[in-house]
GUKOL-473622 format. One record per residue (C-alpha): residue in one letter; y, x, z. Coordinates in steps of 0.02 Angstrom, whole numbers, padded with zeros to 5 digits. Layout:
residues N
(r 'a', (Y, X, Z))
...
This chain:
residues 69
(r 'm', (00000, 00000, 00000))
(r 's', (00172, 00062, -00043))
(r 'd', (00319, 00081, 00075))
(r 'k', (00436, 00046, -00071))
(r 's', (00523, -00120, -00097))
(r 'p', (00460, -00230, -00238))
(r 'e', (00622, -00195, -00331))
(r 'm', (00595, -00006, -00319))
(r 'e', (00413, -00023, -00374))
(r 'k', (00469, -00124, -00525))
(r 'f', (00602, 00005, -00567))
(r 'l', (00477, 00150, -00555))
(r 'n', (00349, 00054, -00658))
(r 'd', (00479, 00017, -00791))
(r 'i', (00527, 00202, -00801))
(r 's', (00345, 00258, -00811))
(r 'k', (00310, 00130, -00945))
(r 's', (00463, 00188, -01043))
(r 'f', (00420, 00374, -01032))
(r 'f', (00230, 00370, -01037))
(r 'g', (00179, 00196, -01096))
(r 'r', (00089, 00164, -00931))
(r 'e', (00134, 00081, -00767))
(r 'r', (00111, 00165, -00597))
(r 't', (-00028, 00047, -00544))
(r 'g', (-00210, 00073, -00502))
(r 'n', (-00295, 00241, -00510))
(r 'q', (-00230, 00301, -00676))
(r 'c', (-00121, 00452, -00714))
(r 'v', (00039, 00394, -00800))
(r 't', (00049, 00559, -00895))
(r 'c', (-00123, 00578, -00975))
(r 'g', (-00207, 00411, -00936))
(r 's', (-00351, 00491, -00840))
(r 't', (-00437, 00382, -00711))
(r 'k', (-00506, 00536, -00621))
(r 'v', (-00392, 00518, -00473))
(r 'g', (-00508, 00494, -00325))
(r 'h', (-00476, 00575, -00157))
(r 'd', (-00590, 00723, -00199))
(r 'd', (-00507, 00754, -00367))
(r 'f', (-00353, 00829, -00284))
(r 'r', (-00336, 01007, -00221))
(r 'd', (-00245, 00967, -00059))
(r 'i', (-00149, 00837, 00040))
(r 'i', (00014, 00880, -00048))
(r 's', (-00064, 00842, -00218))
(r 'r', (-00135, 00677, -00153))
(r 'k', (00037, 00630, -00086))
(r 'e', (00115, 00673, -00253))
(r 'f', (-00006, 00555, -00338))
(r 'k', (00048, 00416, -00221))
(r 'i', (00228, 00449, -00269))
(r 'a', (00218, 00485, -00455))
(r 'h', (00041, 00434, -00508))
(r 'i', (00009, 00604, -00589))
(r 'c', (-00168, 00677, -00583))
(r 'q', (-00208, 00853, -00521))
(r 'e', (-00226, 00926, -00696))
(r 'c', (-00056, 00858, -00749))
(r 'q', (00023, 00913, -00586))
(r 'd', (-00043, 01089, -00617))
(r 'r', (00031, 01088, -00791))
(r 'i', (00198, 01011, -00743))
(r 'y', (00228, 01113, -00585))
(r 'a', (00156, 01278, -00649))
(r 'e', (00257, 01429, -00599))
(r 'e', (00325, 01526, -00744))
(r 'd', (00280, 01711, -00754))
């Protein structure tokens, strides 16, 4: 369950749908569409929390937040 207001959830879903063509609902990554987003599919608690916020799977998080050399 989200701590966000229904209005905020709608806003975030609209943005995700606009950028990625997917809403932030269920267990699907908005970036790649993967449904491999179970508890054990994340490296650590920070990554799991990030999924709750942005609905981005571990693989996409790794790609998006990769440190540049």
